[in-house]
C-alpha positions as CSV (number, residue, x, y, z in Angstrom):
1,M,-134.6,25.8,-294.2
2,S,-131.1,26.5,-293.2
3,W,-127.9,24.5,-293.3
4,T,-124.9,24.6,-290.8
5,F,-121.5,23.1,-291.3
6,D,-121.3,20.1,-289.0
7,H,-118.0,18.2,-289.5
8,L,-115.3,16.8,-291.7
9,A,-114.6,13.0,-291.7
10,F,-111.4,11.3,-292.6
11,N,-110.6,7.6,-293.3
12,T,-107.2,6.5,-291.8
13,A,-105.4,3.5,-290.5
14,D,-103.7,5.7,-287.8
15,G,-106.4,7.5,-285.8
16,Q,-104.0,8.4,-283.0
17,S,-101.7,10.4,-285.4
18,V,-104.7,12.3,-286.9
19,Q,-105.9,13.0,-283.4
20,D,-102.5,14.2,-282.3
21,N,-102.1,16.5,-285.3
22,F,-105.5,18.1,-284.9
23,A,-104.8,18.6,-281.2
24,A,-101.4,20.3,-281.9
25,L,-102.7,22.4,-284.8
26,L,-106.2,23.4,-283.8
27,G,-106.5,22.4,-280.1
28,L,-109.2,19.8,-280.8
29,T,-109.8,17.3,-278.0
30,P,-111.2,13.8,-278.2
31,G,-114.8,13.3,-276.9
32,R,-117.9,11.3,-276.9
33,R,-118.8,9.3,-280.0
34,P,-122.0,7.3,-280.6
35,P,-121.6,3.5,-280.7
36,F,-121.1,3.1,-284.4
37,P,-120.3,-0.5,-285.5
38,F,-116.8,0.5,-286.7
39,P,-113.8,2.0,-284.9
40,G,-113.2,5.7,-284.8
41,R,-113.0,8.8,-282.7
42,W,-114.5,12.3,-282.6
43,L,-112.5,15.5,-282.0
44,Y,-114.1,18.5,-280.5
45,Q,-113.9,22.2,-280.2
46,D,-115.9,23.1,-277.1
47,E,-119.2,21.2,-277.6
48,Q,-118.9,20.7,-281.4
49,A,-117.4,17.5,-282.9
50,L,-115.6,19.1,-285.9
51,V,-113.6,16.1,-287.0
52,H,-114.7,12.5,-287.2
53,V,-112.0,10.0,-287.7
54,I,-113.0,6.6,-289.2
55,E,-110.3,4.0,-288.5
56,Q,-109.8,1.6,-291.3
57,P,-106.8,-0.6,-291.0
58,T,-106.7,-1.1,-294.8
59,S,-106.3,2.6,-295.5
60,T,-102.8,3.5,-296.8
61,D,-103.2,7.2,-296.5
62,T,-105.4,9.6,-294.6
63,A,-108.2,10.7,-296.9
64,L,-111.2,12.9,-296.7
65,S,-114.3,10.7,-296.4
66,H,-117.0,13.3,-296.4
67,I,-118.2,16.8,-295.4
68,A,-121.3,17.0,-293.3
69,F,-124.0,19.7,-292.9
70,R,-127.0,19.7,-290.6
71,S,-130.4,21.0,-291.3
72,D,-133.4,22.4,-289.3
73,E,-135.6,20.7,-291.9
74,P,-137.1,17.3,-291.1
75,A,-135.3,14.3,-292.5
76,H,-138.2,13.3,-294.8
77,S,-138.1,16.7,-296.5
78,V,-134.3,16.5,-297.0
79,L,-134.6,12.9,-298.3
80,Q,-137.3,14.0,-300.8
81,R,-135.0,16.8,-302.1
82,V,-132.2,14.3,-302.5
83,R,-134.3,11.8,-304.3
84,E,-135.6,14.5,-306.7
85,S,-132.0,15.5,-307.4
86,G,-131.3,12.1,-309.0
87,L,-127.9,11.9,-307.2
88,P,-127.0,8.5,-305.7
89,Y,-127.2,8.4,-301.9
90,Q,-127.1,6.1,-298.9
91,L,-129.2,6.4,-295.8
92,A,-128.1,5.7,-292.2
93,Q,-129.0,6.7,-288.6
94,V,-126.7,7.8,-285.8
95,P,-127.1,5.1,-283.1
96,E,-129.0,6.3,-280.0
97,E,-129.5,9.9,-281.3
98,G,-132.4,9.9,-283.8
99,I,-130.3,11.8,-286.4
100,W,-130.8,10.6,-290.0
101,Q,-127.7,10.8,-292.2
102,I,-128.1,11.0,-296.0
103,F,-124.7,10.4,-297.7
104,V,-125.0,12.0,-301.2
105,Q,-122.4,11.1,-303.9
106,M,-121.7,14.4,-305.7
107,P,-120.3,14.5,-309.2
108,G,-116.5,14.3,-309.1
109,G,-116.4,11.9,-306.2
110,L,-117.1,14.3,-303.2
111,V,-119.5,12.8,-300.6
112,I,-121.7,15.2,-298.5
113,E,-123.5,14.0,-295.5
114,L,-126.8,15.7,-294.8
115,D,-128.0,15.4,-291.2
116,A,-131.6,15.9,-290.1
117,L,-133.9,14.9,-287.3
118,A,-136.8,12.5,-287.9
């Protein structure tokens, strides 16, 4: 099993400002985003979406939502490991892509997203 950094995600009311700043500082460009049922945008370096922006009109400040890693391990194995950890989690799937997302609540409030294929 190996893990690879996938992306950072931010909650914000001003997605355009976040996009503009990441473009100016890191040269990230907007790109394709799956049809999630909430507004947002993905910012890319080459073929990798490094920053996911989750647009929430009620957010007063831009805040880190989660840090994501992807695995070469099947989703059922990752989920078993998460369940055995006893940490709280939520399960979701990326629309139209077959990627399972396991959002794990770490002690101290940090959320990590573990991505794996079915």
